[in-house]
NUPADO-741676 format. One record per residue: residue number from 0; x, y, z of N, C-alpha, C, CB in turn. Coordinates in steps of 0.2 Angstrom, whole numbers. Glycine has a CB too. Layout:
N
SITE   seq     n.X     n.Y     n.Z    ca.X    ca.Y    ca.Z     c.X     c.Y     c.Z    cb.X    cb.Y    cb.Z
SITE   NUM       X       Y       Z       X       Y       Z       X       Y       Z       X       Y       Z
...
//
This chain:
309
SITE   seq     n.X     n.Y     n.Z    ca.X    ca.Y    ca.Z     c.X     c.Y     c.Z    cb.X    cb.Y    cb.Z
SITE     0     -29     149    -305     -23     150    -308     -17     151    -303     -23     156    -313
SITE     1     -11     148    -304      -6     149    -299      -3     156    -300       0     143    -300
SITE     2       0     158    -295       3     165    -295      11     164    -294       0     170    -290
SITE     3      15     169    -297      22     169    -296      23     170    -288      25     175    -300
SITE     4      28     167    -286      30     168    -279      37     170    -279      30     161    -275
SITE     5      38     176    -276      45     179    -276      50     175    -272      45     187    -274
SITE     6      56     174    -275      61     169    -271      63     173    -265      66     167    -276
SITE     7      63     169    -260      67     172    -253      73     168    -253      62     171    -247
SITE     8      79     172    -252      85     169    -251      87     169    -243      91     172    -255
SITE     9      89     163    -241      91     163    -234      98     160    -233      86     159    -230
SITE    10     102     162    -228     109     159    -227     109     152    -226     112     163    -220
SITE    11     113     149    -230     114     141    -229     108     138    -233     113     139    -222
SITE    12     105     141    -238     100     138    -242     102     133    -246      96     144    -246
SITE    13      99     127    -246     102     122    -251     100     123    -258      99     115    -248
SITE    14     104     120    -262     102     120    -269      95     117    -271     108     117    -274
SITE    15      93     112    -267      87     109    -268      81     114    -267      86     103    -264
SITE    16      82     117    -261      77     122    -259      77     128    -264      79     125    -252
SITE    17      82     130    -267      82     135    -272      79     133    -278      90     137    -274
SITE    18      80     127    -281      77     125    -287      69     124    -285      80     118    -289
SITE    19      67     122    -279      60     121    -278      57     128    -278      59     118    -271
SITE    20      60     133    -276      57     140    -276      57     142    -283      62     145    -272
SITE    21      62     140    -287      62     142    -294      55     139    -298      68     139    -298
SITE    22      52     134    -296      46     131    -299      41     136    -299      44     125    -295
SITE    23      41     141    -294      35     146    -294      37     153    -297      34     147    -286
SITE    24      43     152    -301      45     158    -305      43     157    -312      52     160    -303
SITE    25      45     162    -316      45     162    -323      51     161    -327      41     168    -326
SITE    26      51     160    -333      56     160    -338      61     153    -336      61     166    -337
SITE    27      67     154    -337      72     149    -336      72     146    -329      79     151    -337
SITE    28      70     150    -324      70     147    -317      65     142    -316      68     153    -312
SITE    29      59     142    -319      54     137    -318      56     131    -323      47     140    -321
SITE    30      59     132    -328      62     127    -332      67     122    -329      65     129    -339
SITE    31      71     126    -325      76     122    -321      73     118    -315      82     127    -319
SITE    32      68     121    -312      65     118    -307      61     112    -309      60     123    -304
SITE    33      58     113    -315      54     107    -318      59     101    -320      50     109    -325
SITE    34      65     103    -323      70      98    -324      72      94    -318      76     102    -327
SITE    35      73      97    -313      75      94    -306      69      89    -305      76      98    -301
SITE    36      63      91    -305      57      86    -304      58      80    -309      51      90    -305
SITE    37      59      81    -315      59      76    -320      65      71    -319      59      79    -327
SITE    38      71      74    -317      77      71    -316      76      66    -310      83      75    -315
SITE    39      73      69    -305      71      65    -299      67      58    -301      68      69    -293
SITE    40      62      59    -305      58      53    -307      62      49    -311      52      56    -311
SITE    41      67      51    -315      71      47    -319      76      43    -315      75      51    -324
SITE    42      78      46    -309      83      42    -305      80      37    -300      88      47    -302
SITE    43      74      39    -298      72      35    -292      67      29    -295      68      39    -287
SITE    44      64      30    -301      60      25    -304      63      21    -309      54      29    -307
SITE    45      60      16    -311      63      11    -315      63      13    -323      58       4    -315
SITE    46      68      18    -324      69      20    -330      76      18    -332      69      28    -331
SITE    47      77      16    -339      84      15    -341      87      23    -343      84      11    -348
SITE    48      92      24    -340      94      31    -340     100      32    -345      97      33    -333
SITE    49      98      36    -350     103      38    -356     105      45    -354      99      37    -363
SITE    50     112      46    -356     115      53    -356     118      54    -362     120      53    -349
SITE    51     117      60    -365     120      62    -371     124      68    -370     115      63    -377
SITE    52     131      68    -371     135      73    -369     139      75    -375     140      70    -364
SITE    53     138      82    -377     142      85    -382     145      92    -379     138      87    -388
SITE    54     149      95    -383     152     101    -381     158     100    -377     147     105    -377
SITE    55     161     106    -375     168     105    -371     166     104    -364     172     111    -373
SITE    56     162      99    -362     160      99    -355     166      96    -351     154      94    -355
SITE    57     170      92    -353     175      90    -349     181      95    -348     179      83    -352
SITE    58     183      98    -353     188     104    -352     185     109    -347     190     107    -359
SITE    59     179     110    -347     176     116    -343     175     114    -336     169     117    -346
SITE    60     176     107    -334     176     106    -327     171     101    -325     177     112    -323
SITE    61     167      98    -329     161      94    -327     162      87    -327     155      96    -332
SITE    62     168      85    -328     170      78    -328     168      74    -322     177      77    -330
SITE    63     170      76    -316     169      72    -310     162      71    -309     172      75    -304
SITE    64     157      76    -311     150      75    -310     148      69    -314     146      82    -312
SITE    65     150      69    -320     147      63    -324     150      57    -322     150      65    -332
SITE    66     156      57    -320     159      51    -317     156      48    -311     167      52    -315
SITE    67     154      53    -306     150      52    -300     143      49    -302     149      58    -296
SITE    68     140      52    -307     133      49    -309     134      42    -311     130      54    -314
SITE    69     139      40    -315     140      34    -317     141      29    -312     146      33    -322
SITE    70     146      31    -307     147      26    -301     141      25    -296     153      29    -298
SITE    71     137      30    -296     131      30    -292     125      26    -295     129      37    -289
SITE    72     126      24    -301     121      20    -305     116      25    -308     118      16    -300
SITE    73     117      31    -309     113      36    -312     113      37    -320     113      43    -309
SITE    74     118      34    -323     119      33    -330     119      26    -332     125      38    -332
SITE    75     115      24    -336     115      17    -339     118      17    -346     108      14    -339
SITE    76     118      22    -350     120      22    -356     123      29    -358     115      20    -362
SITE    77     129      30    -360     132      36    -361     134      37    -369     139      37    -357
SITE    78     131      42    -372     133      44    -379     137      50    -379     127      44    -383
SITE    79     143      50    -382     147      57    -381     151      58    -387     151      56    -375
SITE    80     154      63    -387     159      65    -393     166      62    -392     160      72    -394
SITE    81     170      61    -397     177      59    -396     181      64    -392     180      57    -403
SITE    82     179      70    -393     183      75    -390     183      75    -382     181      82    -392
SITE    83     176      74    -380     176      73    -372     180      67    -370     168      72    -370
SITE    84     180      62    -373     184      56    -371     191      57    -371     182      50    -376
SITE    85     194      61    -376     201      63    -377     202      67    -370     202      67    -383
SITE    86     198      72    -369     200      77    -363     199      73    -357     195      83    -363
SITE    87     195      68    -356     194      64    -350     201      60    -349     188      59    -351
SITE    88     204      58    -354     210      54    -354     216      59    -352     212      50    -360
SITE    89     216      65    -355     221      70    -353     220      72    -346     220      76    -358
SITE    90     214      73    -343     213      74    -336     216      69    -332     206      76    -335
SITE    91     216      63    -334     219      57    -330     226      58    -328     218      51    -333
SITE    92     230      61    -332     237      62    -331     240      69    -332     241      58    -336
SITE    93     235      74    -334     237      81    -335     232      85    -332     238      82    -343
SITE    94     231      91    -336     226      96    -333     224     100    -339     229     100    -327
SITE    95     219     104    -337     216     109    -342     217     116    -338     209     109    -344
SITE    96     220     121    -341     222     127    -337     217     133    -339     229     129    -339
SITE    97     216     137    -333     211     143    -334     215     148    -338     209     145    -327
SITE    98     212     151    -343     215     156    -347     210     162    -348     217     153    -354
SITE    99     210     165    -354     206     170    -356     203     170    -363     210     177    -355
SITE   100     197     171    -363     194     171    -370     196     177    -374     186     172    -369
SITE   101     200     182    -371     202     188    -375     210     187    -377     201     194    -371
SITE   102     212     181    -377     219     180    -378     221     181    -385     221     172    -376
SITE   103     228     182    -386     231     183    -393     232     176    -395     237     188    -393
SITE   104     229     173    -399     229     166    -401     236     165    -405     224     164    -406
SITE   105     239     170    -408     245     169    -411     251     168    -406     247     175    -416
SITE   106     250     172    -400     255     171    -395     254     164    -391     254     177    -390
SITE   107     248     162    -391     246     155    -388     250     150    -392     239     154    -387
SITE   108     249     150    -399     252     145    -403     260     145    -402     250     146    -410
SITE   109     263     151    -402     270     151    -401     272     148    -394     272     158    -401
SITE   110     267     149    -389     269     146    -382     267     139    -381     265     150    -377
SITE   111     264     136    -387     263     129    -386     256     127    -383     268     125    -383
SITE   112     251     132    -383     245     131    -380     239     131    -385     244     137    -375
SITE   113     234     127    -384     228     127    -388     222     130    -383     227     120    -391
SITE   114     218     133    -387     212     137    -383     206     134    -384     213     144    -384
SITE   115     202     133    -379     195     131    -380     191     137    -376     193     124    -377
SITE   116     189     142    -379     186     148    -376     191     151    -371     179     146    -373
SITE   117     190     150    -364     194     152    -359     198     147    -355     190     156    -354
SITE   118     199     141    -359     203     135    -356     208     134    -361     198     129    -355
SITE   119     214     133    -358     220     131    -362     222     124    -361     226     136    -359
SITE   120     225     121    -366     229     115    -365     236     115    -368     225     109    -369
SITE   121     240     112    -365     247     112    -367     249     107    -372     252     111    -360
SITE   122     253     108    -376     255     104    -381     258      97    -378     261     107    -386
SITE   123     262      98    -372     265      93    -369     260      87    -367     269      95    -363
SITE   124     254      90    -365     248      85    -363     246      81    -369     243      89    -360
SITE   125     246      84    -375     243      81    -381     249      76    -383     242      85    -387
SITE   126     255      77    -382     261      73    -383     260      67    -379     267      76    -383
SITE   127     259      68    -372     258      62    -368     252      58    -369     258      65    -361
SITE   128     247      61    -372     241      58    -374     242      53    -380     235      63    -376
SITE   129     246      56    -384     248      52    -390     252      46    -388     251      56    -395
SITE   130     256      47    -384     261      41    -381     257      36    -378     266      44    -377
SITE   131     252      38    -373     247      34    -370     243      30    -375     243      38    -365
SITE   132     240      33    -380     236      29    -384     240      24    -388     233      34    -389
SITE   133     246      26    -390     250      21    -394     252      15    -390     256      24    -397
SITE   134     252      16    -383     254      10    -379     248       6    -377     257      13    -373
SITE   135     242       9    -377     236       5    -375     232       2    -380     232       9    -370
SITE   136     232       5    -386     228       3    -392     229      -4    -393     229       7    -398
SITE   137     224      -8    -395     225     -15    -396     228     -17    -402     218     -19    -395
SITE   138     230     -23    -403     233     -26    -409     230     -33    -409     241     -27    -409
SITE   139     224     -33    -413     220     -39    -413     217     -40    -420     215     -40    -407
SITE   140     216     -46    -422     213     -48    -428     206     -47    -429     215     -55    -430
SITE   141     202     -48    -423     195     -48    -424     192     -41    -424     192     -52    -418
SITE   142     186     -40    -427     183     -34    -428     179     -32    -421     178     -34    -434
SITE   143     180     -26    -419     176     -24    -413     172     -18    -414     181     -23    -407
SITE   144     167     -18    -410     163     -12    -410     166      -6    -407     156     -13    -407
SITE   145     163       0    -409     166       6    -405     165       6    -398     162      12    -408
SITE   146     159       3    -396     158       3    -389     163      -2    -385     151       0    -387
SITE   147     165      -8    -389     170     -12    -386     177      -9    -386     171     -19    -390
SITE   148     178      -5    -391     185      -1    -392     186       4    -386     185       3    -398
SITE   149     180       7    -384     181      12    -378     181       8    -372     175      17    -378
SITE   150     178       3    -371     178      -1    -365     185      -4    -364     173      -7    -365
SITE   151     189      -6    -369     196      -8    -369     200      -2    -366     198     -11    -376
SITE   152     199       4    -369     203       9    -366     202      10    -359     201      16    -370
SITE   153     195      10    -357     194      11    -350     197       6    -345     186      10    -349
SITE   154     198       0    -348     202      -5    -343     209      -3    -342     201     -12    -347
SITE   155     212       1    -346     219       3    -346     220      10    -342     222       4    -353
SITE   156     214      13    -341     215      20    -337     215      19    -330     209      25    -339
SITE   157     220      21    -326     220      20    -319     216      25    -315     227      20    -317
SITE   158     215      31    -317     211      36    -313     204      34    -312     212      43    -317
SITE   159     202      33    -306     195      31    -305     190      37    -306     195      29    -297
SITE   160     192      43    -306     188      48    -308     187      49    -315     190      55    -305
SITE   161     190      45    -319     189      46    -326     182      43    -328     195      41    -330
SITE   162     179      46    -333     173      44    -336     173      37    -339     170      49    -341
SITE   163     179      36    -343     180      30    -347     181      24    -342     185      31    -352
SITE   164     185      26    -337     186      21    -332     180      19    -327     192      23    -327
SITE   165     177      24    -325     171      23    -321     165      19    -325     167      30    -319
SITE   166     165      20    -332     160      16    -336     162       9    -336     159      20    -343
SITE   167     169       8    -337     172       1    -337     170      -2    -331     179       2    -338
SITE   168     171       1    -325     170      -2    -318     163      -4    -317     173       2    -313
SITE   169     159       0    -320     151      -1    -318     148      -4    -324     148       6    -317
SITE   170     152      -6    -329     149     -10    -335     144      -5    -338     146     -16    -333
SITE   171     145       1    -339     141       6    -343     143       7    -350     140      13    -339
SITE   172     139       5    -355     142       6    -362     143      13    -363     137       3    -367
SITE   173     148      15    -367     149      22    -370     149      21    -377     156      25    -367
SITE   174     145      25    -380     144      25    -388     147      32    -390     137      24    -390
SITE   175     151      31    -395     154      38    -398     153      37    -406     162      38    -396
SITE   176     147      39    -408     145      38    -415     150      42    -420     138      40    -416
SITE   177     153      48    -417     158      51    -422     165      50    -419     156      59    -422
SITE   178     167      44    -418     173      42    -415     179      45    -419     174      35    -415
SITE   179     178      45    -426     184      47    -430     185      55    -430     182      45    -438
SITE   180     180      58    -428     180      66    -428     183      68    -421     173      69    -429
SITE   181     189      66    -420     193      67    -413     200      65    -414     189      64    -407
SITE   182     204      67    -409     211      65    -409     211      58    -407     215      69    -404
SITE   183     206      55    -404     206      48    -402     205      44    -409     199      47    -398
SITE   184     201      46    -413     200      43    -420     207      44    -424     194      46    -423
SITE   185     210      50    -423     216      51    -427     221      46    -425     218      58    -426
SITE   186     222      45    -418     227      41    -415     226      33    -417     228      42    -408
SITE   187     219      32    -417     217      25    -418     219      23    -426     210      24    -417
SITE   188     218      28    -430     220      27    -437     227      26    -438     217      33    -441
SITE   189     231      31    -435     238      30    -435     241      23    -433     242      36    -431
SITE   190     238      21    -427     239      14    -425     238       9    -430     236      13    -418
SITE   191     232      10    -433     230       4    -438     234       4    -444     223       6    -440
SITE   192     239       9    -445     243       8    -451     249       3    -450     246      15    -452
SITE   193     250       2    -444     256      -3    -443     253      -9    -438     262       0    -439
SITE   194     247      -9    -435     245     -14    -431     238     -16    -433     245     -12    -424
SITE   195     235     -21    -430     229     -24    -432     224     -20    -427     228     -31    -431
SITE   196     219     -16    -430     214     -13    -426     208     -12    -431     217      -6    -423
SITE   197     203     -15    -430     197     -15    -435     191     -13    -430     196     -22    -438
SITE   198     188      -7    -431     182      -5    -428     176      -5    -432     184       1    -424
SITE   199     171      -8    -431     165      -8    -435     160      -3    -431     162     -15    -435
SITE   200     160       3    -434     155       8    -432     148       7    -432     157      15    -435
SITE   201     146       3    -437     139       1    -438     137      -4    -432     138      -2    -444
SITE   202     141      -8    -429     140     -12    -424     137      -9    -418     146     -16    -422
SITE   203     139      -3    -417     136       1    -411     128       2    -412     139       8    -411
SITE   204     126       3    -418     119       4    -419     115      -1    -417     118       5    -427
SITE   205     117      -8    -418     113     -13    -416     113     -14    -408     116     -20    -419
SITE   206     119     -12    -405     120     -13    -398     115      -8    -394     127     -12    -396
SITE   207     115      -2    -397     111       3    -393     104       2    -394     113      10    -395
SITE   208     102      -1    -400      95      -2    -402      93      -8    -398      94      -4    -409
SITE   209      97     -13    -397      95     -19    -392      94     -16    -385     101     -24    -392
SITE   210      98     -12    -383      97      -9    -376      90      -5    -376     102      -4    -374
SITE   211      88      -2    -381      82       2    -381      76      -3    -381      81       6    -387
SITE   212      77      -9    -385      71     -14    -385      70     -17    -378      73     -19    -390
SITE   213      76     -18    -374      76     -21    -368      74     -16    -362      82     -24    -366
SITE   214      72     -10    -364      71      -5    -358      63      -4    -358      74       2    -360
SITE   215      61      -6    -352      53      -5    -351      51       2    -351      51      -8    -344
SITE   216      55       7    -348      54      14    -348      61      17    -349      51      16    -342
SITE   217      61      23    -352      68      26    -354      67      33    -353      70      24    -361
SITE   218      73      36    -350      74      43    -349      80      46    -352      73      45    -342
SITE   219      81      52    -354      87      54    -356      88      61    -354      87      54    -364
SITE   220      95      63    -353      97      69    -351     102      71    -357     101      70    -344
SITE   221     101      77    -360     105      79    -366     109      86    -364     101      80    -372
SITE   222     115      85    -364     119      92    -364     121      94    -371     125      91    -359
SITE   223     119      99    -373     120     102    -379     116      98    -385     128     100    -381
SITE   224     119      95    -389     115      92    -395     119      88    -399     111      97    -399
SITE   225     119      90    -406     123      87    -411     123      80    -412     130      89    -409
SITE   226     128      76    -413     128      69    -415     126      65    -409     135      67    -417
SITE   227     128      66    -403     126      62    -397     119      62    -396     130      64    -391
SITE   228     116      68    -397     108      69    -396     105      65    -401     106      76    -396
SITE   229     107      65    -407     103      62    -413     104      54    -412     105      64    -419
SITE   230     110      52    -411     112      45    -411     107      42    -405     119      44    -409
SITE   231     107      45    -399     103      42    -394      96      42    -396     104      46    -387
SITE   232      93      48    -398      86      48    -399      84      44    -405      84      55    -401
SITE   233      88      43    -410      86      39    -416      86      32    -415      91      41    -422
SITE   234      89      30    -410      89      23    -408      82      20    -406      94      22    -402
SITE   235      78      24    -404      71      22    -403      67      21    -409      68      27    -398
SITE   236      69      24    -415      65      24    -421      63      17    -423      68      28    -426
SITE   237      67      12    -423      66       5    -425      63       1    -420      72       3    -428
SITE   238      61       4    -414      58       0    -409      51       2    -408      62       1    -402
SITE   239      47      -2    -404      40       0    -403      39       5    -397      36      -6    -402
SITE   240      45       8    -395      45      12    -389      48      19    -391      50       9    -384
SITE   241      47      23    -386      50      30    -386      52      32    -379      45      35    -389
SITE   242      56      38    -379      58      40    -373      52      43    -369      64      46    -373
SITE   243      52      41    -362      46      43    -358      48      50    -354      45      38    -353
SITE   244      54      51    -353      57      57    -349      63      60    -353      59      55    -342
SITE   245      63      67    -354      69      70    -357      70      77    -354      67      70    -365
SITE   246      76      78    -354      79      85    -351      84      87    -356      81      84    -344
SITE   247      84      93    -359      89      95    -363      92     102    -360      87      96    -370
SITE   248      98     103    -360     102     109    -358     105     111    -364     106     108    -351
SITE   249     104     117    -366     107     119    -372     107     127    -373     103     117    -379
SITE   250     111     130    -376     111     137    -378     108     139    -384     119     140    -378
SITE   251     107     134    -389     104     135    -395      97     136    -395     106     129    -400
SITE   252      94     139    -400      87     140    -401      85     137    -407      85     148    -401
SITE   253      78     136    -408      76     131    -414      75     135    -420      69     129    -412
SITE   254      76     141    -420      74     145    -427      79     143    -433      75     152    -426
SITE   255      85     141    -431      90     140    -437      89     133    -439      97     141    -434
SITE   256      85     129    -436      84     122    -439      89     117    -437      83     122    -446
SITE   257      94     119    -433      99     114    -431      97     110    -425     105     118    -428
SITE   258     100     104    -425      98      99    -420      99     101    -413     101      92    -421
SITE   259     104     104    -412     106     106    -405     100     111    -402     112     110    -404
SITE   260      97     115    -406      92     119    -404      85     116    -405      92     126    -408
SITE   261      84     111    -408      78     108    -410      74     106    -403      78     101    -414
SITE   262      68     108    -402      64     107    -396      63      99    -395      57     111    -396
SITE   263      62      98    -389      60      91    -387      53      89    -390      61      89    -380
SITE   264      49      94    -390      42      93    -393      43      91    -400      38     100    -392
SITE   265      47      94    -404      48      92    -411      50      84    -411      54      96    -414
SITE   266      54      82    -406      56      75    -406      50      70    -406      61      73    -401
SITE   267      44      73    -403      38      69    -403      35      67    -410      33      72    -398
SITE   268      36      72    -414      33      71    -421      37      66    -425      34      78    -425
SITE   269      43      64    -422      47      59    -425      46      52    -422      55      61    -425
SITE   270      43      52    -416      42      46    -413      48      44    -408      41      40    -417
SITE   271      52      49    -407      58      48    -403      56      49    -395      64      53    -404
SITE   272      52      54    -394      49      54    -387      41      52    -388      49      62    -385
SITE   273      39      49    -383      32      47    -383      27      53    -382      31      42    -377
SITE   274      21      52    -385      16      57    -385      14      59    -378      10      55    -389
SITE   275      16      55    -373      14      57    -366      20      58    -362      10      51    -363
SITE   276      26      60    -365      32      61    -362      32      67    -357      38      61    -367
SITE   277      36      67    -352      37      73    -348      44      75    -350      37      71    -340
SITE   278      44      82    -352      51      84    -355      51      92    -354      51      83    -362
SITE   279      58      94    -354      59     101    -353      66     103    -356      58     103    -346
SITE   280      66     109    -359      72     111    -362      74     117    -357      72     113    -369
SITE   281      80     117    -355      83     123    -351      88     126    -355      86     120    -344
SITE   282      86     133    -357      91     136    -361      96     140    -357      87     141    -365
SITE   283     102     139    -359     108     143    -355     114     138    -355     105     144    -348
SITE   284     119     141    -352     125     138    -351     125     131    -347     131     142    -349
SITE   285     127     126    -350     126     119    -347     131     119    -341     127     113    -351
SITE   286     137     123    -341     141     123    -336     139     126    -329     148     126    -338
SITE   287     133     130    -330     129     132    -324     123     128    -323     127     140    -326
SITE   288     119     126    -328     113     123    -326     114     115    -325     109     123    -332
SITE   289     119     112    -327     120     105    -326     122     104    -319     126     102    -331
SITE   290     127     107    -316     129     106    -309     123     108    -304     135     111    -307
SITE   291     119     113    -306     113     114    -302     108     109    -302     110     121    -304
SITE   292     107     106    -308     102     100    -309     105      94    -305     102      99    -317
SITE   293     111      92    -306     113      86    -303     114      87    -295     120      85    -306
SITE   294     116      93    -293     117      94    -286     110      94    -282     120     100    -284
SITE   295     105      97    -285      98      98    -282      95      91    -282      94     103    -286
SITE   296      96      87    -288      92      81    -288      95      76    -283      92      78    -295
SITE   297     102      75    -283     105      71    -279     104      72    -272     113      71    -280
SITE   298     104      79    -270     103      81    -263      96      79    -261     104      88    -263
SITE   299      91      80    -265      84      78    -264      83      71    -263      79      81    -270
SITE   300      86      67    -267      85      60    -266      89      57    -260      89      56    -273
SITE   301      94      60    -258      98      57    -252      94      60    -246     105      60    -252
SITE   302      91      65    -246      88      68    -240      81      64    -239      86      75    -241
SITE   303      78      62    -245      72      58    -244      74      51    -242      68      57    -251
SITE   304      80      48    -244      82      41    -242      84      41    -234      88      39    -246
SITE   305      87      47    -232      89      47    -225      82      48    -221      93      53    -224
SITE   306      77      52    -223      71      52    -219      67      46    -219      67      58    -223
SITE   307      68      42    -224      64      35    -224      68      31    -219      65      32    -231
SITE   308      74      31    -218      78      27    -213      76      30    -206      86      28    -214
//
């Protein structure tokens, strides 16, 4: 039987060394260490790499990590919310401001500020977003999929750190199954009242299922849960395959029956994960666990690559 090894901290200790030490601890520490091991396998072996992104991850400051993962070839398919795409575009020309979770929200409204926990957005940035959208939205007769719609937007974004632009440059498909549930969807609808814009949301289902069919092995990282998690996982249901590797970072627990807290083990019963899948759920704030996961794994891979050279 293995025993717990007390973590020793040293000056200049790398995040990879820290997460390796966590593997010999209990609770969330070992889960995070296990997640790094699974993520390393996903990135270095022949897996189709899916990434499901929900929550206010972009406003919280995680945008450039996701963009880097796309540009480095570590994300093959991204499934996300419309809100994260909106905030990604706002970050291209504006900013998100540090605020306080204890703010007086009436005072914020009077000051033209909107709050996401302890992050503020200015009304001026939303106005500029609306102007940008109305200038780049297409006017065309043919029906396009949601994925094609987002790719078109990506071609118009100049900021190379943008998630949408990075996906466009790397030919990584972005699926947004709840496109209408965002200001992006609202602006698209307003545009369609005077211009030709026809988006077939169901076309995305065929596109992502085709990708699943063509994937010899598949792994997925899930931040949060909700619609992106379900859309990505359910895409395996009509194929003879299932996800082989899975990592979920969430604050939710399974007792309430919500999808964001549903265990990855539960997904095996549906056939979304294979019966032999390697998987782990790391409970806690993804704005803490995700940077640690990404930094440790990328550091480990690069160090191994340099040692081979």
